[in-house]
N, C-alpha and C positions, 0 to 999 in steps of 0.2 A: 781217773784211771780208765773209766769206760770209754772215754773219747780216744785215748791212746790205743786201747784194745781194738776199737772200731777202725781207727786209721791204719794201724799196723797190719790189719788183714790184707790190705792191698799190696804191701811189700811182700808178705808171705805168699800171696797168690802169684805175684809177678815172678818171684824167685822159683817157686815150684813149677810154674809154667815154663820158664826158661830152662830149668834143669831137666824137666821132662822132655821138652822138644830136643834139647841138645843130646840127651841120652838116647832118644828114639832115633835121631839121625845117626848118631855114633853106632848104634846097634845095626841099623839097616845098611850103613855104608862100611861097617866093620872098621871104624876109625880107632885110632889109638886112644886109650883112656889116659889123659895126660894130667899134669900138675894143675892146669886150669880147671879141669873137671873136678878134681879133688877139692880145690879151693872153693869153687862154686857150691859144692855139696856141703862144705863146712859152714859157709855163710848162710846157706839155706837152713841148715840145722839150727844155727844160732837164732835166726829169726823165728823159726817154728817153735823152738823151746821157750824163747822169750814171750811169744804170743800165748803159749800154753800156760806159762806161769802167771801171766796177767789174767788169763781166763780163770784159772784156779782161784786166784785171789778174789776176783769178782764173784765167783760162785759162792764163796764163803762170806764175803762182806755184804753181798746183796741179799743174803738170807735164803738162797736156794738150797743150801745144804741142810738147813734146819726146817724148811717148809714141810708140812705134813704130806707124805707121799700120796695118800688116798685123795686128798684135796687137790693136789697138783694134777693128778691123772684125770680129773673131771673137766679141766679147762685146757684147751689146745695150746694156748700161749704158755701157761704154767708148765704143762707137760714138756713142751719144747725146751724150755730153759732148765727145768729140773732134771730131765732124763735124756732127751734126744740130742740136744746140742752137745752136752758134755760127753756123752757116750760116743758120738760120732767123732768128736775132736780127739778124744783119747785114742780111739782106733786109728785115726789118721796120723797122729803123732807117733804112735807105735810103728806104723808102716814106714814112715820116714826114717825112724831110728833103725829098724830092722833092715830096711833097704840099704842104708849107708853102711852098716856093720857088715852085711853080707857082701856088698860091693867091694869093700876093702879086702876081704878075705879071698876073693876070686883072683885067679892068675891070668886068665885070658881076657883081653881088652873088650872084645865084642860081647862077652858074657857079663862083664862089668856094666857095660852100657845097657844091655838087655835087662839085667837085674834092676838097675836104677830106673829105667823107663817103666817097668812094670810096677814096682813099689811106689814110686813117686806119682805115677799116673793114677793109680787107685786112690792114693792119699788125696790127690788133687780133686778127684771126682767127689770124694766124701766131704772134703772141706767146702767145695762149692755148694753141695747139697745142704750142708749144715749151717751155712751162713744165713743169718736172718735178713734177706734182701728186701722184704716188704717194709715199708716205712713204719708200720705199727710195731715191728719187732726189732727195730734197730737199738733202742735203748730201754 
């Protein structure tokens, strides 16, 4: 499961990056928010939610949920997994969800693109920051 979670991050990053860039261009050029944009946002949301569910399952099966908090805070790697990674990812998933819901409710196309670009862009930054890129923190 951890290998799937590690591999799926690239699909999540690619989809978020594509959606962010497409929304940013749509906002700046005042493009129509069309059916393709809606479908891309749905696919992105499915991948983000799947990745999140895998991460939650790992959090509990790898013992991070039950690890003593005080002990975890003494070690950088343990603190990252017990607190920082999951908190950042919960925030990013929340931003993706809120961004999609708010985008659906807006009526003006450039505002839909603006909303999506802002929420997806912030989520993308958080996810990039919270991914364990160093070889020592991959697994």
